[in-house]
C-alpha positions in Angstrom: 71.1 169.2 83.3 69.8 171.2 86.2 71.5 174.2 87.7 72.8 173.8 91.2 71.3 176.2 93.7 73.8 178.7 95.0 74.7 178.6 98.7 72.9 181.4 100.5 73.9 183.2 103.6 72.2 186.1 105.4 74.7 188.6 103.9 74.0 187.4 100.4 71.2 190.0 100.0 71.0 190.2 96.3 71.3 186.4 95.8 68.6 185.8 98.3 66.3 188.3 96.5 66.9 186.6 93.2 66.1 183.3 94.7 62.9 184.6 96.4 61.7 186.1 93.1 62.4 182.7 91.4 60.8 180.6 94.0 57.9 182.9 95.0 57.1 184.8 91.8 53.6 185.8 93.0 54.7 187.1 96.4 55.1 190.9 96.8 57.7 192.2 99.2 55.3 194.8 100.6 53.0 192.0 101.7 55.6 190.1 103.6 56.4 190.7 107.3 59.8 190.2 108.8 59.0 186.9 110.5 57.5 185.5 107.3 60.5 186.8 105.3 62.9 185.0 107.7 60.9 181.7 107.2 60.8 182.2 103.4 64.6 182.8 103.3 65.4 179.9 105.6 63.3 177.6 103.3 65.1 178.6 100.1 67.1 175.8 98.5 70.8 176.4 99.2 70.2 178.4 102.4 73.2 177.5 104.6 73.3 180.1 107.4 72.2 179.9 111.0 68.6 181.1 111.4 69.5 182.6 114.7 71.7 185.2 113.0 68.7 186.9 111.3 68.1 190.3 112.7 65.8 193.2 111.8 68.5 195.1 109.8 69.3 192.1 107.6 65.7 191.4 106.9 64.9 195.0 106.1 67.9 195.1 103.7 66.5 192.0 102.0 63.0 193.6 101.8 64.4 196.8 100.4 66.4 195.1 97.6 63.4 192.8 96.9 61.1 195.9 96.6 63.6 197.7 94.3 64.0 194.6 92.1 60.2 194.0 91.9 59.3 197.5 90.9 
């Protein structure tokens, strides 16, 4: 039995970070730029939000939480 991927939206910061860490375990948040981060998030299984809604603040929040969780 496989676990169903959660639905992810831009404001689901922590869930996005958990998914990024699961799907990209070798990636480090300090090596990811904002454009690449947006692409990584949009490619996550379960991502349901409008890519056009991504903005610098949201992406920086995701990077900050990812960095905190990874260190």
